[in-house]
One Martini backbone bead per residue (centre of mass of N, CA, C, O) as a GRO file, in nm:
protein
  110
    1MET     BB    1  -1.754   1.322   0.862
    2SER     BB    2  -1.497   1.132   0.839
    3SER     BB    3  -1.374   0.834   0.774
    4LEU     BB    4  -1.174   0.664   0.630
    5THR     BB    5  -0.865   0.625   0.543
    6THR     BB    6  -0.687   0.690   0.263
    7HIS     BB    7  -0.441   0.665   0.039
    8ASP     BB    8  -0.418   0.972  -0.011
    9ASP     BB    9  -0.377   1.049   0.286
   10LEU     BB   10  -0.099   0.883   0.314
   11ALA     BB   11   0.075   1.084   0.138
   12ASN     BB   12   0.049   1.230   0.391
   13PRO     BB   13   0.175   1.315   0.722
   14PHE     BB   14  -0.137   1.400   0.744
   15LYS     BB   15  -0.465   1.468   0.916
   16ASP     BB   16  -0.760   1.631   0.890
   17THR     BB   17  -1.001   1.631   1.163
   18GLU     BB   18  -1.328   1.616   1.241
   19VAL     BB   19  -1.474   1.711   1.555
   20GLN     BB   20  -1.685   1.621   1.833
   21LYS     BB   21  -1.809   1.734   2.111
   22LEU     BB   22  -2.010   1.693   2.387
   23ASP     BB   23  -2.112   2.007   2.359
   24GLY     BB   24  -2.127   2.024   2.014
   25SER     BB   25  -1.869   2.112   1.922
   26GLN     BB   26  -1.648   2.198   1.656
   27GLN     BB   27  -1.337   2.061   1.516
   28GLU     BB   28  -1.005   2.074   1.398
   29ILE     BB   29  -0.762   1.817   1.369
   30ARG     BB   30  -0.416   1.721   1.369
   31LEU     BB   31  -0.278   1.432   1.237
   32ALA     BB   32   0.047   1.284   1.271
   33ALA     BB   33   0.306   1.125   1.163
   34PRO     BB   34   0.530   0.974   1.332
   35PRO     BB   35   0.821   0.900   1.406
   36TRP     BB   36   0.975   0.608   1.419
   37ARG     BB   37   1.040   0.606   1.726
   38ALA     BB   38   0.751   0.679   1.819
   39VAL     BB   39   0.623   0.431   1.702
   40GLN     BB   40   0.773   0.222   1.870
   41ARG     BB   41   0.679   0.325   2.145
   42ALA     BB   42   0.373   0.306   2.098
   43LEU     BB   43   0.367   0.001   2.028
   44GLN     BB   44   0.486  -0.098   2.291
   45LYS     BB   45   0.267   0.015   2.476
   46PHE     BB   46   0.028  -0.123   2.333
   47SER     BB   47   0.124  -0.424   2.374
   48LYS     BB   48   0.094  -0.397   2.692
   49SER     BB   49  -0.203  -0.234   2.725
   50ARG     BB   50  -0.424  -0.191   2.488
   51ASP     BB   51  -0.404   0.127   2.456
   52PRO     BB   52  -0.484   0.355   2.205
   53SER     BB   53  -0.369   0.627   2.325
   54CYS     BB   54  -0.072   0.588   2.247
   55VAL     BB   55  -0.118   0.631   1.939
   56ILE     BB   56  -0.275   0.892   1.942
   57ARG     BB   57  -0.067   1.077   2.093
   58ALA     BB   58   0.158   1.044   1.869
   59CYS     BB   59  -0.039   1.225   1.655
   60LEU     BB   60  -0.054   1.462   1.842
   61PRO     BB   61  -0.031   1.745   1.962
   62ARG     BB   62   0.097   1.840   2.258
   63ASP     BB   63  -0.171   2.012   2.347
   64ARG     BB   64  -0.356   1.717   2.291
   65ARG     BB   65  -0.245   1.459   2.472
   66ALA     BB   66  -0.447   1.458   2.671
   67GLN     BB   67  -0.699   1.269   2.789
   68LYS     BB   68  -0.912   1.496   2.818
   69CYS     BB   69  -0.938   1.551   2.516
   70LEU     BB   70  -1.058   1.269   2.443
   71ASP     BB   71  -1.303   1.273   2.654
   72ARG     BB   72  -1.459   1.522   2.489
   73LEU     BB   73  -1.553   1.322   2.285
   74THR     BB   74  -1.729   1.164   2.088
   75PRO     BB   75  -1.745   0.843   2.003
   76GLU     BB   76  -1.715   0.886   1.696
   77SER     BB   77  -1.467   1.072   1.710
   78ALA     BB   78  -1.284   0.882   1.869
   79TRP     BB   79  -1.286   0.660   1.653
   80ASN     BB   80  -1.171   0.833   1.423
   81VAL     BB   81  -0.905   0.908   1.556
   82GLU     BB   82  -0.810   0.619   1.596
   83ASN     BB   83  -0.812   0.536   1.297
   84VAL     BB   84  -0.614   0.747   1.193
   85ALA     BB   85  -0.375   0.681   1.374
   86PHE     BB   86  -0.339   0.388   1.284
   87ALA     BB   87  -0.299   0.457   0.983
   88LEU     BB   88  -0.042   0.635   1.028
   89VAL     BB   89   0.122   0.401   1.172
   90LEU     BB   90   0.035   0.119   0.999
   91GLY     BB   91  -0.170   0.152   0.780
   92GLU     BB   92  -0.437   0.092   0.580
   93ARG     BB   93  -0.451  -0.216   0.538
   94LEU     BB   94  -0.439  -0.307   0.833
   95VAL     BB   95  -0.689  -0.156   0.928
   96LYS     BB   96  -0.894  -0.288   0.734
   97ARG     BB   97  -0.846  -0.579   0.834
   98SER     BB   98  -0.923  -0.528   1.127
   99LEU     BB   99  -1.213  -0.430   1.074
  100ALA     BB  100  -1.307  -0.685   0.927
  101ALA     BB  101  -1.256  -0.880   1.162
  102ALA     BB  102  -1.437  -0.741   1.368
  103TRP     BB  103  -1.697  -0.766   1.202
  104THR     BB  104  -1.701  -1.074   1.183
  105MET     BB  105  -1.701  -1.130   1.490
  106SER     BB  106  -1.963  -0.974   1.555
  107ALA     BB  107  -2.151  -1.136   1.362
  108ARG     BB  108  -2.104  -1.415   1.506
  109ALA     BB  109  -2.211  -1.320   1.795
  110THR     BB  110  -2.525  -1.266   1.674
   0.00000   0.00000   0.00000
């Protein structure tokens, strides 16, 4: 399973990501960078709700946007999909800084 999205990945407007479902099956899904207006709507919803599924759904094909599709993924796969979606929407540098900040905060808490 792939980890963080790289600079080379962001050269493409999409990223194919392998995911594992809770039933153990695996499949590949394509997350695509949404158009500018969809990015603005997703970020506005995210800023109000703090629910990352707004950003994730903006990057998924229409047939996979339902919450039940996300709920069927293992926690690691769900985290990976979230990471890729935020990287496609916000850019790799911002995502890496956010992850580093979260890591620092969690290390201080323990």
